[in-house]
PDB file of N, CA, C, O and CB in Angstrom:
ATOM      1  N   UNK A   1       2.989 -20.904  77.201  1.00  0.00           N
ATOM      2  CA  UNK A   1       4.072 -19.932  77.119  1.00  0.00           C
ATOM      3  C   UNK A   1       3.911 -19.110  75.843  1.00  0.00           C
ATOM      4  O   UNK A   1       3.627 -19.649  74.773  1.00  0.00           O
ATOM      5  CB  UNK A   1       5.458 -20.637  77.152  1.00  0.00           C
ATOM      6  N   UNK A   2       4.093 -17.821  75.970  1.00  0.00           N
ATOM      7  CA  UNK A   2       3.964 -16.919  74.824  1.00  0.00           C
ATOM      8  C   UNK A   2       5.144 -17.099  73.877  1.00  0.00           C
ATOM      9  O   UNK A   2       6.256 -17.403  74.309  1.00  0.00           O
ATOM     10  CB  UNK A   2       3.869 -15.451  75.292  1.00  0.00           C
ATOM     11  N   UNK A   3       4.894 -16.908  72.582  1.00  0.00           N
ATOM     12  CA  UNK A   3       6.006 -17.014  71.631  1.00  0.00           C
ATOM     13  C   UNK A   3       6.996 -15.883  71.843  1.00  0.00           C
ATOM     14  O   UNK A   3       6.615 -14.819  72.331  1.00  0.00           O
ATOM     15  CB  UNK A   3       5.488 -17.001  70.183  1.00  0.00           C
ATOM     16  N   UNK A   4       8.259 -16.087  71.485  1.00  0.00           N
ATOM     17  CA  UNK A   4       9.252 -15.020  71.646  1.00  0.00           C
ATOM     18  C   UNK A   4       8.877 -13.810  70.798  1.00  0.00           C
ATOM     19  O   UNK A   4       8.241 -13.937  69.752  1.00  0.00           O
ATOM     20  CB  UNK A   4      10.660 -15.523  71.262  1.00  0.00           C
ATOM     21  N   UNK A   5       9.276 -12.660  71.263  1.00  0.00           N
ATOM     22  CA  UNK A   5       8.984 -11.412  70.571  1.00  0.00           C
ATOM     23  C   UNK A   5      10.231 -10.938  69.847  1.00  0.00           C
ATOM     24  O   UNK A   5      11.317 -10.890  70.424  1.00  0.00           O
ATOM     25  CB  UNK A   5       8.481 -10.333  71.556  1.00  0.00           C
ATOM     26  N   UNK A   6      10.068 -10.594  68.597  1.00  0.00           N
ATOM     27  CA  UNK A   6      11.204 -10.077  67.833  1.00  0.00           C
ATOM     28  C   UNK A   6      11.503  -8.649  68.255  1.00  0.00           C
ATOM     29  O   UNK A   6      10.575  -7.860  68.436  1.00  0.00           O
ATOM     30  CB  UNK A   6      10.926 -10.144  66.316  1.00  0.00           C
ATOM     31  N   UNK A   7      12.771  -8.294  68.416  1.00  0.00           N
ATOM     32  CA  UNK A   7      13.116  -6.905  68.752  1.00  0.00           C
ATOM     33  C   UNK A   7      12.548  -5.948  67.709  1.00  0.00           C
ATOM     34  O   UNK A   7      12.552  -6.233  66.512  1.00  0.00           O
ATOM     35  CB  UNK A   7      14.650  -6.731  68.855  1.00  0.00           C
ATOM     36  N   UNK A   8      12.069  -4.826  68.185  1.00  0.00           N
ATOM     37  CA  UNK A   8      11.538  -3.814  67.292  1.00  0.00           C
ATOM     38  C   UNK A   8      10.067  -3.978  66.971  1.00  0.00           C
ATOM     39  O   UNK A   8       9.491  -3.145  66.272  1.00  0.00           O
ATOM     40  CB  UNK A   8      12.306  -3.818  66.040  1.00  0.00           C
ATOM     41  N   UNK A   9       9.442  -5.050  67.476  1.00  0.00           N
ATOM     42  CA  UNK A   9       8.031  -5.265  67.166  1.00  0.00           C
ATOM     43  C   UNK A   9       7.130  -4.910  68.334  1.00  0.00           C
ATOM     44  O   UNK A   9       5.908  -5.016  68.227  1.00  0.00           O
ATOM     45  CB  UNK A   9       7.799  -6.703  66.764  1.00  0.00           C
ATOM     46  N   UNK A  10       7.710  -4.493  69.437  1.00  0.00           N
ATOM     47  CA  UNK A  10       6.937  -4.164  70.625  1.00  0.00           C
ATOM     48  C   UNK A  10       7.293  -2.757  71.058  1.00  0.00           C
ATOM     49  O   UNK A  10       8.417  -2.302  70.846  1.00  0.00           O
ATOM     50  CB  UNK A  10       7.197  -5.179  71.768  1.00  0.00           C
ATOM     51  N   UNK A  11       6.345  -2.070  71.660  1.00  0.00           N
ATOM     52  CA  UNK A  11       6.665  -0.774  72.235  1.00  0.00           C
ATOM     53  C   UNK A  11       5.932   0.352  71.568  1.00  0.00           C
ATOM     54  O   UNK A  11       4.992   0.154  70.799  1.00  0.00           O
ATOM     55  CB  UNK A  11       8.124  -0.526  72.159  1.00  0.00           C
ATOM     56  N   UNK A  12       6.382   1.525  71.881  1.00  0.00           N
ATOM     57  CA  UNK A  12       5.738   2.735  71.404  1.00  0.00           C
ATOM     58  C   UNK A  12       6.596   3.384  70.339  1.00  0.00           C
ATOM     59  O   UNK A  12       7.823   3.289  70.338  1.00  0.00           O
ATOM     60  CB  UNK A  12       5.480   3.709  72.558  1.00  0.00           C
ATOM     61  N   UNK A  13       5.906   4.039  69.443  1.00  0.00           N
ATOM     62  CA  UNK A  13       6.625   4.843  68.464  1.00  0.00           C
ATOM     63  C   UNK A  13       7.181   6.078  69.169  1.00  0.00           C
ATOM     64  O   UNK A  13       6.580   6.569  70.125  1.00  0.00           O
ATOM     65  CB  UNK A  13       5.698   5.245  67.270  1.00  0.00           C
ATOM     66  N   UNK A  14       8.292   6.569  68.717  1.00  0.00           N
ATOM     67  CA  UNK A  14       8.844   7.798  69.273  1.00  0.00           C
ATOM     68  C   UNK A  14       7.952   8.937  68.803  1.00  0.00           C
ATOM     69  O   UNK A  14       7.694   9.061  67.605  1.00  0.00           O
ATOM     70  CB  UNK A  14      10.346   8.018  68.838  1.00  0.00           C
ATOM     71  N   UNK A  15       7.477   9.770  69.723  1.00  0.00           N
ATOM     72  CA  UNK A  15       6.584  10.867  69.335  1.00  0.00           C
ATOM     73  C   UNK A  15       7.214  11.783  68.296  1.00  0.00           C
ATOM     74  O   UNK A  15       8.424  12.008  68.301  1.00  0.00           O
ATOM     75  CB  UNK A  15       6.193  11.678  70.556  1.00  0.00           C
ATOM     76  N   UNK A  16       6.372  12.311  67.398  1.00  0.00           N
ATOM     77  CA  UNK A  16       6.848  13.219  66.356  1.00  0.00           C
ATOM     78  C   UNK A  16       7.605  14.411  66.929  1.00  0.00           C
ATOM     79  O   UNK A  16       8.494  14.958  66.276  1.00  0.00           O
ATOM     80  CB  UNK A  16       5.680  13.708  65.523  1.00  0.00           C
ATOM     81  N   UNK A  17       7.257  14.814  68.146  1.00  0.00           N
ATOM     82  CA  UNK A  17       7.923  15.960  68.774  1.00  0.00           C
ATOM     83  C   UNK A  17       9.425  15.716  68.937  1.00  0.00           C
ATOM     84  O   UNK A  17      10.193  16.661  69.115  1.00  0.00           O
ATOM     85  CB  UNK A  17       7.291  16.254  70.141  1.00  0.00           C
ATOM     86  N   UNK A  18       9.839  14.457  68.876  1.00  0.00           N
ATOM     87  CA  UNK A  18      11.249  14.124  69.070  1.00  0.00           C
ATOM     88  C   UNK A  18      11.973  13.866  67.750  1.00  0.00           C
ATOM     89  O   UNK A  18      13.134  13.456  67.752  1.00  0.00           O
ATOM     90  CB  UNK A  18      11.374  12.909  69.965  1.00  0.00           C
ATOM     91  N   UNK A  19      11.303  14.101  66.631  1.00  0.00           N
ATOM     92  CA  UNK A  19      11.918  13.832  65.330  1.00  0.00           C
ATOM     93  C   UNK A  19      13.227  14.595  65.158  1.00  0.00           C
ATOM     94  O   UNK A  19      14.180  14.070  64.583  1.00  0.00           O
ATOM     95  CB  UNK A  19      10.955  14.197  64.206  1.00  0.00           C
ATOM     96  N   UNK A  20      13.279  15.817  65.647  1.00  0.00           N
ATOM     97  CA  UNK A  20      14.487  16.636  65.535  1.00  0.00           C
ATOM     98  C   UNK A  20      15.007  17.024  66.916  1.00  0.00           C
ATOM     99  O   UNK A  20      15.468  18.145  67.126  1.00  0.00           O
ATOM    100  CB  UNK A  20      14.209  17.898  64.701  1.00  0.00           C
ATOM    101  N   UNK A  21      14.926  16.095  67.837  1.00  0.00           N
ATOM    102  CA  UNK A  21      15.285  16.370  69.226  1.00  0.00           C
ATOM    103  C   UNK A  21      16.772  16.669  69.374  1.00  0.00           C
ATOM    104  O   UNK A  21      17.615  16.083  68.695  1.00  0.00           O
ATOM    105  CB  UNK A  21      14.903  15.193  70.112  1.00  0.00           C
ATOM    106  N   UNK A  22      17.069  17.598  70.278  1.00  0.00           N
ATOM    107  CA  UNK A  22      18.459  17.830  70.625  1.00  0.00           C
ATOM    108  C   UNK A  22      18.839  16.838  71.723  1.00  0.00           C
ATOM    109  O   UNK A  22      18.005  16.048  72.167  1.00  0.00           O
ATOM    110  CB  UNK A  22      18.695  19.312  71.085  1.00  0.00           C
ATOM    111  N   UNK A  23      20.089  16.879  72.154  1.00  0.00           N
ATOM    112  CA  UNK A  23      20.565  15.917  73.148  1.00  0.00           C
ATOM    113  C   UNK A  23      19.827  15.981  74.468  1.00  0.00           C
ATOM    114  O   UNK A  23      19.542  14.946  75.069  1.00  0.00           O
ATOM    115  CB  UNK A  23      22.013  16.130  73.394  1.00  0.00           C
ATOM    116  N   UNK A  24      19.512  17.192  74.933  1.00  0.00           N
ATOM    117  CA  UNK A  24      18.834  17.341  76.220  1.00  0.00           C
ATOM    118  C   UNK A  24      17.419  16.774  76.142  1.00  0.00           C
ATOM    119  O   UNK A  24      16.971  16.062  77.040  1.00  0.00           O
ATOM    120  CB  UNK A  24      18.795  18.824  76.648  1.00  0.00           C
ATOM    121  N   UNK A  25      16.731  17.098  75.065  1.00  0.00           N
ATOM    122  CA  UNK A  25      15.369  16.614  74.903  1.00  0.00           C
ATOM    123  C   UNK A  25      15.349  15.080  74.799  1.00  0.00           C
ATOM    124  O   UNK A  25      14.522  14.426  75.435  1.00  0.00           O
ATOM    125  CB  UNK A  25      14.721  17.249  73.657  1.00  0.00           C
ATOM    126  N   UNK A  26      16.234  14.525  74.018  1.00  0.00           N
ATOM    127  CA  UNK A  26      16.307  13.078  73.854  1.00  0.00           C
ATOM    128  C   UNK A  26      16.666  12.396  75.172  1.00  0.00           C
ATOM    129  O   UNK A  26      16.061  11.389  75.538  1.00  0.00           O
ATOM    130  CB  UNK A  26      17.330  12.713  72.774  1.00  0.00           C
ATOM    131  N   UNK A  27      17.649  12.945  75.882  1.00  0.00           N
ATOM    132  CA  UNK A  27      18.060  12.354  77.159  1.00  0.00           C
ATOM    133  C   UNK A  27      16.929  12.411  78.183  1.00  0.00           C
ATOM    134  O   UNK A  27      16.745  11.465  78.949  1.00  0.00           O
ATOM    135  CB  UNK A  27      19.300  13.074  77.708  1.00  0.00           C
ATOM    136  N   UNK A  28      16.174  13.500  78.207  1.00  0.00           N
ATOM    137  CA  UNK A  28      15.035  13.607  79.121  1.00  0.00           C
ATOM    138  C   UNK A  28      13.983  12.565  78.818  1.00  0.00           C
ATOM    139  O   UNK A  28      13.437  11.950  79.733  1.00  0.00           O
ATOM    140  CB  UNK A  28      14.420  14.992  79.047  1.00  0.00           C
ATOM    141  N   UNK A  29      13.692  12.357  77.545  1.00  0.00           N
ATOM    142  CA  UNK A  29      12.722  11.343  77.133  1.00  0.00           C
ATOM    143  C   UNK A  29      13.216   9.951  77.515  1.00  0.00           C
ATOM    144  O   UNK A  29      12.448   9.136  78.026  1.00  0.00           O
ATOM    145  CB  UNK A  29      12.464  11.423  75.614  1.00  0.00           C
ATOM    146  N   UNK A  30      14.481   9.680  77.271  1.00  0.00           N
ATOM    147  CA  UNK A  30      15.065   8.377  77.617  1.00  0.00           C
ATOM    148  C   UNK A  30      15.003   8.150  79.125  1.00  0.00           C
ATOM    149  O   UNK A  30      14.699   7.042  79.568  1.00  0.00           O
ATOM    150  CB  UNK A  30      16.529   8.286  77.122  1.00  0.00           C
ATOM    151  N   UNK A  31      15.287   9.176  79.916  1.00  0.00           N
ATOM    152  CA  UNK A  31      15.220   9.045  81.377  1.00  0.00           C
ATOM    153  C   UNK A  31      13.811   8.675  81.825  1.00  0.00           C
ATOM    154  O   UNK A  31      13.633   7.795  82.667  1.00  0.00           O
ATOM    155  CB  UNK A  31      15.663  10.353  82.057  1.00  0.00           C
ATOM    156  N   UNK A  32      12.816   9.346  81.264  1.00  0.00           N
ATOM    157  CA  UNK A  32      11.426   9.076  81.635  1.00  0.00           C
ATOM    158  C   UNK A  32      11.014   7.660  81.249  1.00  0.00           C
ATOM    159  O   UNK A  32      10.430   6.936  82.055  1.00  0.00           O
ATOM    160  CB  UNK A  32      10.494  10.090  80.972  1.00  0.00           C
ATOM    161  N   UNK A  33      11.314   7.275  80.032  1.00  0.00           N
ATOM    162  CA  UNK A  33      10.915   5.953  79.563  1.00  0.00           C
ATOM    163  C   UNK A  33      11.663   4.838  80.297  1.00  0.00           C
ATOM    164  O   UNK A  33      11.079   3.803  80.616  1.00  0.00           O
ATOM    165  CB  UNK A  33      11.154   5.838  78.064  1.00  0.00           C
ATOM    166  N   UNK A  34      12.937   5.047  80.561  1.00  0.00           N
ATOM    167  CA  UNK A  34      13.707   3.999  81.246  1.00  0.00           C
ATOM    168  C   UNK A  34      13.238   3.821  82.684  1.00  0.00           C
ATOM    169  O   UNK A  34      13.300   2.716  83.223  1.00  0.00           O
ATOM    170  CB  UNK A  34      15.205   4.333  81.223  1.00  0.00           C
ATOM    171  N   UNK A  35      12.768   4.904  83.313  1.00  0.00           N
ATOM    172  CA  UNK A  35      12.236   4.782  84.666  1.00  0.00           C
ATOM    173  C   UNK A  35      11.032   3.840  84.676  1.00  0.00           C
ATOM    174  O   UNK A  35      10.905   2.996  85.564  1.00  0.00           O
ATOM    175  CB  UNK A  35      11.844   6.168  85.224  1.00  0.00           C
ATOM    176  N   UNK A  36      10.158   3.986  83.696  1.00  0.00           N
ATOM    177  CA  UNK A  36       8.987   3.117  83.591  1.00  0.00           C
ATOM    178  C   UNK A  36       9.391   1.677  83.278  1.00  0.00           C
ATOM    179  O   UNK A  36       8.819   0.735  83.827  1.00  0.00           O
ATOM    180  CB  UNK A  36       8.033   3.640  82.514  1.00  0.00           C
ATOM    181  N   UNK A  37      10.366   1.511  82.403  1.00  0.00           N
ATOM    182  CA  UNK A  37      10.840   0.166  82.068  1.00  0.00           C
ATOM    183  C   UNK A  37      11.478  -0.509  83.274  1.00  0.00           C
ATOM    184  O   UNK A  37      11.325  -1.714  83.478  1.00  0.00           O
ATOM    185  CB  UNK A  37      11.842   0.225  80.912  1.00  0.00           C
ATOM    186  N   UNK A  38      12.192   0.278  84.068  1.00  0.00           N
ATOM    187  CA  UNK A  38      12.802  -0.276  85.282  1.00  0.00           C
ATOM    188  C   UNK A  38      11.726  -0.807  86.217  1.00  0.00           C
ATOM    189  O   UNK A  38      11.857  -1.907  86.754  1.00  0.00           O
ATOM    190  CB  UNK A  38      13.657   0.790  86.003  1.00  0.00           C
ATOM    191  N   UNK A  39      10.663  -0.033  86.414  1.00  0.00           N
ATOM    192  CA  UNK A  39       9.556  -0.487  87.273  1.00  0.00           C
ATOM    193  C   UNK A  39       8.961  -1.792  86.766  1.00  0.00           C
ATOM    194  O   UNK A  39       8.689  -2.706  87.545  1.00  0.00           O
ATOM    195  CB  UNK A  39       8.463   0.586  87.350  1.00  0.00           C
ATOM    196  N   UNK A  40       8.763  -1.871  85.463  1.00  0.00           N
ATOM    197  CA  UNK A  40       8.213  -3.090  84.875  1.00  0.00           C
ATOM    198  C   UNK A  40       9.135  -4.280  85.123  1.00  0.00           C
ATOM    199  O   UNK A  40       8.680  -5.354  85.516  1.00  0.00           O
ATOM    200  CB  UNK A  40       7.987  -2.902  83.370  1.00  0.00           C
ATOM    201  N   UNK A  41      10.414  -4.087  84.893  1.00  0.00           N
ATOM    202  CA  UNK A  41      11.382  -5.173  85.097  1.00  0.00           C
ATOM    203  C   UNK A  41      11.404  -5.620  86.553  1.00  0.00           C
ATOM    204  O   UNK A  41      11.438  -6.820  86.827  1.00  0.00           O
ATOM    205  CB  UNK A  41      12.787  -4.731  84.664  1.00  0.00           C
ATOM    206  N   UNK A  42      11.385  -4.688  87.479  1.00  0.00           N
ATOM    207  CA  UNK A  42      11.437  -5.048  88.898  1.00  0.00           C
ATOM    208  C   UNK A  42      10.169  -5.776  89.336  1.00  0.00           C
ATOM    209  O   UNK A  42      10.238  -6.734  90.107  1.00  0.00           O
ATOM    210  CB  UNK A  42      11.642  -3.795  89.755  1.00  0.00           C
ATOM    211  N   UNK A  43       9.013  -5.329  88.850  1.00  0.00           N
ATOM    212  CA  UNK A  43       7.758  -6.028  89.190  1.00  0.00           C
ATOM    213  C   UNK A  43       7.768  -7.464  88.692  1.00  0.00           C
ATOM    214  O   UNK A  43       7.182  -8.352  89.311  1.00  0.00           O
ATOM    215  CB  UNK A  43       6.552  -5.287  88.598  1.00  0.00           C
ATOM    216  N   UNK A  44       8.443  -7.683  87.564  1.00  0.00           N
ATOM    217  CA  UNK A  44       8.522  -9.016  86.983  1.00  0.00           C
ATOM    218  C   UNK A  44       9.696  -9.817  87.550  1.00  0.00           C
ATOM    219  O   UNK A  44       9.983 -10.921  87.085  1.00  0.00           O
ATOM    220  CB  UNK A  44       8.645  -8.916  85.471  1.00  0.00           C
ATOM    221  N   UNK A  45      10.366  -9.259  88.550  1.00  0.00           N
ATOM    222  CA  UNK A  45      11.513  -9.889  89.206  1.00  0.00           C
ATOM    223  C   UNK A  45      12.676 -10.137  88.251  1.00  0.00           C
ATOM    224  O   UNK A  45      13.398 -11.128  88.363  1.00  0.00           O
ATOM    225  CB  UNK A  45      11.089 -11.196  89.834  1.00  0.00           C
ATOM    226  N   UNK A  46      12.833  -9.215  87.315  1.00  0.00           N
ATOM    227  CA  UNK A  46      13.966  -9.257  86.396  1.00  0.00           C
ATOM    228  C   UNK A  46      15.006  -8.280  86.928  1.00  0.00           C
ATOM    229  O   UNK A  46      15.232  -7.212  86.358  1.00  0.00           O
ATOM    230  CB  UNK A  46      13.538  -8.901  84.915  1.00  0.00           C
ATOM    231  N   UNK A  47      15.630  -8.668  88.028  1.00  0.00           N
ATOM    232  CA  UNK A  47      16.469  -7.733  88.772  1.00  0.00           C
ATOM    233  C   UNK A  47      17.694  -7.253  88.002  1.00  0.00           C
ATOM    234  O   UNK A  47      18.034  -6.072  88.066  1.00  0.00           O
ATOM    235  CB  UNK A  47      16.912  -8.369  90.045  1.00  0.00           C
ATOM    236  N   UNK A  48      18.359  -8.142  87.278  1.00  0.00           N
ATOM    237  CA  UNK A  48      19.532  -7.717  86.518  1.00  0.00           C
ATOM    238  C   UNK A  48      19.124  -6.747  85.421  1.00  0.00           C
ATOM    239  O   UNK A  48      19.779  -5.726  85.214  1.00  0.00           O
ATOM    240  CB  UNK A  48      20.262  -8.932  85.916  1.00  0.00           C
ATOM    241  N   UNK A  49      18.052  -7.062  84.723  1.00  0.00           N
ATOM    242  CA  UNK A  49      17.556  -6.171  83.687  1.00  0.00           C
ATOM    243  C   UNK A  49      17.131  -4.833  84.293  1.00  0.00           C
ATOM    244  O   UNK A  49      17.424  -3.777  83.733  1.00  0.00           O
ATOM    245  CB  UNK A  49      16.381  -6.821  82.937  1.00  0.00           C
ATOM    246  N   UNK A  50      16.446  -4.877  85.428  1.00  0.00           N
ATOM    247  CA  UNK A  50      16.054  -3.650  86.113  1.00  0.00           C
ATOM    248  C   UNK A  50      17.251  -2.802  86.490  1.00  0.00           C
ATOM    249  O   UNK A  50      17.222  -1.580  86.349  1.00  0.00           O
ATOM    250  CB  UNK A  50      15.252  -3.976  87.348  1.00  0.00           C
ATOM    251  N   UNK A  51      18.302  -3.446  86.969  1.00  0.00           N
ATOM    252  CA  UNK A  51      19.528  -2.736  87.338  1.00  0.00           C
ATOM    253  C   UNK A  51      20.151  -2.054  86.116  1.00  0.00           C
ATOM    254  O   UNK A  51      20.531  -0.885  86.180  1.00  0.00           O
ATOM    255  CB  UNK A  51      20.540  -3.707  87.979  1.00  0.00           C
ATOM    256  N   UNK A  52      20.253  -2.781  85.018  1.00  0.00           N
ATOM    257  CA  UNK A  52      20.854  -2.215  83.808  1.00  0.00           C
ATOM    258  C   UNK A  52      20.033  -1.037  83.276  1.00  0.00           C
ATOM    259  O   UNK A  52      20.590  -0.029  82.842  1.00  0.00           O
ATOM    260  CB  UNK A  52      20.983  -3.295  82.725  1.00  0.00           C
ATOM    261  N   UNK A  53      18.717  -1.174  83.315  1.00  0.00           N
ATOM    262  CA  UNK A  53      17.858  -0.075  82.872  1.00  0.00           C
ATOM    263  C   UNK A  53      18.008   1.118  83.807  1.00  0.00           C
ATOM    264  O   UNK A  53      17.959   2.266  83.364  1.00  0.00           O
ATOM    265  CB  UNK A  53      16.380  -0.526  82.808  1.00  0.00           C
ATOM    266  N   UNK A  54      18.189   0.856  85.094  1.00  0.00           N
ATOM    267  CA  UNK A  54      18.412   1.951  86.042  1.00  0.00           C
ATOM    268  C   UNK A  54      19.686   2.711  85.700  1.00  0.00           C
ATOM    269  O   UNK A  54      19.737   3.932  85.847  1.00  0.00           O
ATOM    270  CB  UNK A  54      18.487   1.413  87.482  1.00  0.00           C
ATOM    271  N   UNK A  55      20.708   2.008  85.248  1.00  0.00           N
ATOM    272  CA  UNK A  55      21.946   2.682  84.847  1.00  0.00           C
ATOM    273  C   UNK A  55      21.684   3.606  83.657  1.00  0.00           C
ATOM    274  O   UNK A  55      22.253   4.696  83.583  1.00  0.00           O
ATOM    275  CB  UNK A  55      23.042   1.645  84.492  1.00  0.00           C
ATOM    276  N   UNK A  56      20.839   3.185  82.738  1.00  0.00           N
ATOM    277  CA  UNK A  56      20.459   4.034  81.607  1.00  0.00           C
ATOM    278  C   UNK A  56      19.738   5.279  82.116  1.00  0.00           C
ATOM    279  O   UNK A  56      20.023   6.394  81.680  1.00  0.00           O
ATOM    280  CB  UNK A  56      19.561   3.256  80.608  1.00  0.00           C
ATOM    281  N   UNK A  57      18.811   5.079  83.033  1.00  0.00           N
ATOM    282  CA  UNK A  57      18.060   6.202  83.602  1.00  0.00           C
ATOM    283  C   UNK A  57      18.996   7.220  84.262  1.00  0.00           C
ATOM    284  O   UNK A  57      18.871   8.424  84.041  1.00  0.00           O
ATOM    285  CB  UNK A  57      17.033   5.690  84.627  1.00  0.00           C
ATOM    286  N   UNK A  58      19.917   6.730  85.061  1.00  0.00           N
ATOM    287  CA  UNK A  58      20.857   7.615  85.762  1.00  0.00           C
ATOM    288  C   UNK A  58      21.719   8.376  84.756  1.00  0.00           C
ATOM    289  O   UNK A  58      21.898   9.587  84.886  1.00  0.00           O
ATOM    290  CB  UNK A  58      21.755   6.803  86.731  1.00  0.00           C
ATOM    291  N   UNK A  59      22.244   7.686  83.772  1.00  0.00           N
ATOM    292  CA  UNK A  59      23.084   8.334  82.763  1.00  0.00           C
ATOM    293  C   UNK A  59      22.302   9.398  82.004  1.00  0.00           C
ATOM    294  O   UNK A  59      22.822  10.482  81.737  1.00  0.00           O
ATOM    295  CB  UNK A  59      23.645   7.295  81.784  1.00  0.00           C
ATOM    296  N   UNK A  60      21.070   9.098  81.660  1.00  0.00           N
ATOM    297  CA  UNK A  60      20.246  10.068  80.927  1.00  0.00           C
ATOM    298  C   UNK A  60      19.962  11.299  81.788  1.00  0.00           C
ATOM    299  O   UNK A  60      20.057  12.426  81.302  1.00  0.00           O
ATOM    300  CB  UNK A  60      18.919   9.418  80.477  1.00  0.00           C
ATOM    301  N   UNK A  61      19.614  11.094  83.062  1.00  0.00           N
ATOM    302  CA  UNK A  61      19.351  12.229  83.956  1.00  0.00           C
ATOM    303  C   UNK A  61      20.597  13.089  84.128  1.00  0.00           C
ATOM    304  O   UNK A  61      20.517  14.317  84.101  1.00  0.00           O
ATOM    305  CB  UNK A  61      18.862  11.733  85.327  1.00  0.00           C
ATOM    306  N   UNK A  62      21.750  12.443  84.305  1.00  0.00           N
ATOM    307  CA  UNK A  62      22.997  13.188  84.467  1.00  0.00           C
ATOM    308  C   UNK A  62      23.344  13.964  83.203  1.00  0.00           C
ATOM    309  O   UNK A  62      23.883  15.068  83.282  1.00  0.00           O
ATOM    310  CB  UNK A  62      24.139  12.241  84.829  1.00  0.00           C
ATOM    311  N   UNK A  63      23.045  13.402  82.053  1.00  0.00           N
ATOM    312  CA  UNK A  63      23.285  14.101  80.791  1.00  0.00           C
ATOM    313  C   UNK A  63      22.446  15.366  80.723  1.00  0.00           C
ATOM    314  O   UNK A  63      22.941  16.425  80.337  1.00  0.00           O
ATOM    315  CB  UNK A  63      22.973  13.188  79.592  1.00  0.00           C
ATOM    316  N   UNK A  64      21.177  15.261  81.098  1.00  0.00           N
ATOM    317  CA  UNK A  64      20.294  16.433  81.110  1.00  0.00           C
ATOM    318  C   UNK A  64      20.847  17.496  82.055  1.00  0.00           C
ATOM    319  O   UNK A  64      20.921  18.672  81.698  1.00  0.00           O
ATOM    320  CB  UNK A  64      18.857  16.033  81.531  1.00  0.00           C
ATOM    321  N   UNK A  65      21.233  17.082  83.255  1.00  0.00           N
ATOM    322  CA  UNK A  65      21.750  18.032  84.250  1.00  0.00           C
ATOM    323  C   UNK A  65      23.022  18.718  83.772  1.00  0.00           C
ATOM    324  O   UNK A  65      23.176  19.926  83.949  1.00  0.00           O
ATOM    325  CB  UNK A  65      22.018  17.320  85.572  1.00  0.00           C
ATOM    326  N   UNK A  66      23.942  17.957  83.165  1.00  0.00           N
ATOM    327  CA  UNK A  66      25.195  18.524  82.661  1.00  0.00           C
ATOM    328  C   UNK A  66      24.927  19.519  81.537  1.00  0.00           C
ATOM    329  O   UNK A  66      25.518  20.598  81.501  1.00  0.00           O
ATOM    330  CB  UNK A  66      26.131  17.408  82.167  1.00  0.00           C
ATOM    331  N   UNK A  67      24.045  19.157  80.632  1.00  0.00           N
ATOM    332  CA  UNK A  67      23.758  20.039  79.495  1.00  0.00           C
ATOM    333  C   UNK A  67      23.069  21.332  79.948  1.00  0.00           C
ATOM    334  O   UNK A  67      23.335  22.405  79.407  1.00  0.00           O
ATOM    335  CB  UNK A  67      22.879  19.309  78.465  1.00  0.00           C
ATOM    336  N   UNK A  68      22.195  21.224  80.928  1.00  0.00           N
ATOM    337  CA  UNK A  68      21.507  22.409  81.418  1.00  0.00           C
ATOM    338  C   UNK A  68      22.444  23.327  82.194  1.00  0.00           C
ATOM    339  O   UNK A  68      22.216  24.535  82.252  1.00  0.00           O
ATOM    340  CB  UNK A  68      20.336  22.007  82.292  1.00  0.00           C
ATOM    341  N   UNK A  69      23.499  22.764  82.794  1.00  0.00           N
ATOM    342  CA  UNK A  69      24.447  23.551  83.568  1.00  0.00           C
ATOM    343  C   UNK A  69      25.381  24.367  82.673  1.00  0.00           C
ATOM    344  O   UNK A  69      26.030  25.300  83.145  1.00  0.00           O
ATOM    345  CB  UNK A  69      25.260  22.642  84.470  1.00  0.00           C
ATOM    346  N   UNK A  70      25.452  24.028  81.408  1.00  0.00           N
ATOM    347  CA  UNK A  70      26.363  24.725  80.469  1.00  0.00           C
ATOM    348  C   UNK A  70      25.942  26.128  80.208  1.00  0.00           C
ATOM    349  O   UNK A  70      26.599  26.838  79.447  1.00  0.00           O
ATOM    350  CB  UNK A  70      26.446  23.993  79.160  1.00  0.00           C
TER     351      UNK A  70
END
């Protein structure tokens, strides 16, 4: 069994392009990344985690759509 992973020690750095991101840009990035995380969770049969990540994805997409409609 692999040792537990400390939060913040795994993953990708946020691209420099997002250093000064506005809400729409940040929400779009979050939607894209959460979609990939959801797929990973579902493949690993982590259904509750996949569901929660899907809620993040939906909220991020809706935020982008609302902001663009303004």
